[in-house]
N, C-alpha and C positions, 0 to 999 in steps of 0.2 A: 567498457562500463557500459553507460545508456546510449543506445543507438539512436539517431533522430528519427522522428516520424514511427514512433512505436504505434503498434496497433492498438486501440484502446483496452486497458484492462479493466475489468470490474473487480473490485475488491468486496463488493458486498452485493450479492444477486437479488433481485425481486423475491425470488423464493427465501432465500435466508433472510431478508427482513421480515418476510410475512410470518416466518416461524418465529422471530423473535417478539413480533408484534402478538402472537398468540400466547406467548409464556406469561406465566402468571409471575410477572414482576412489576415494580414501579417504573415510573419513566425514565429517572434516573439509572435504573439497573438496566434497563434495556439500552439506553444511550451506551453504557460501559460494555455490553454484551455487543454490541454493533461494531463498536470502536476495537473490542478484542478480535473480533473475526476478521475485521479487515486489517488489523495490525499483523496477524498471524499470515494472512494472505501477502502483505507487502514484505513482511520479513522472508517468506518463502521466495517470493520474485527477485529480493534483492540477494539473497543467497544463490541462487541459480544464476542471477546475472554475474556474479563475482566468482561462480565456480567452487563455492564452499558449501559444506553443510551448514544447515541453518543453525545447529547447536554451537558452530564453531564461529559464528558472527561475533565480531567486537562492537562495541557501541561505537569506536571511532570508524570502522568500517561503514557503520549506517549512516553514522553523520557525513562521511565524505560522500557517500553515494546520494543522499538526499540533497546534498550541497550542490552536487554536480548536476542532478535533475533540474534542481532551481536555477542554475546557471543556464542550461539548455533552454528553459522556459523563457528567460529573460532575453536572451540572445536570438531564440528561434522561433518563439511563440509557444504558447500553450499545448498546441496540437503535437509539437515535437517532443513534448516532455511525457515522462509516464504518469505522473501525478498532476491531475488536472484542477488542482486547486487555486 
């Protein structure tokens, strides 16, 4: 699953964020757009990590993967986890 000391993964680049900022949307719509872009990248990352097509991911696989990443963060520190929150 998740390997310790993962390189930093960028789920929303500064360029993508700037593109969202330029969009003609309300603040809440921009927030949802950023969340959606980041979520897509995270789902692609999880699918790749698990070796399954993203369309075959189940909600339980996503829960298990995030739970495992959170366990790594608690046990080894934030830098060892993929998600840096």
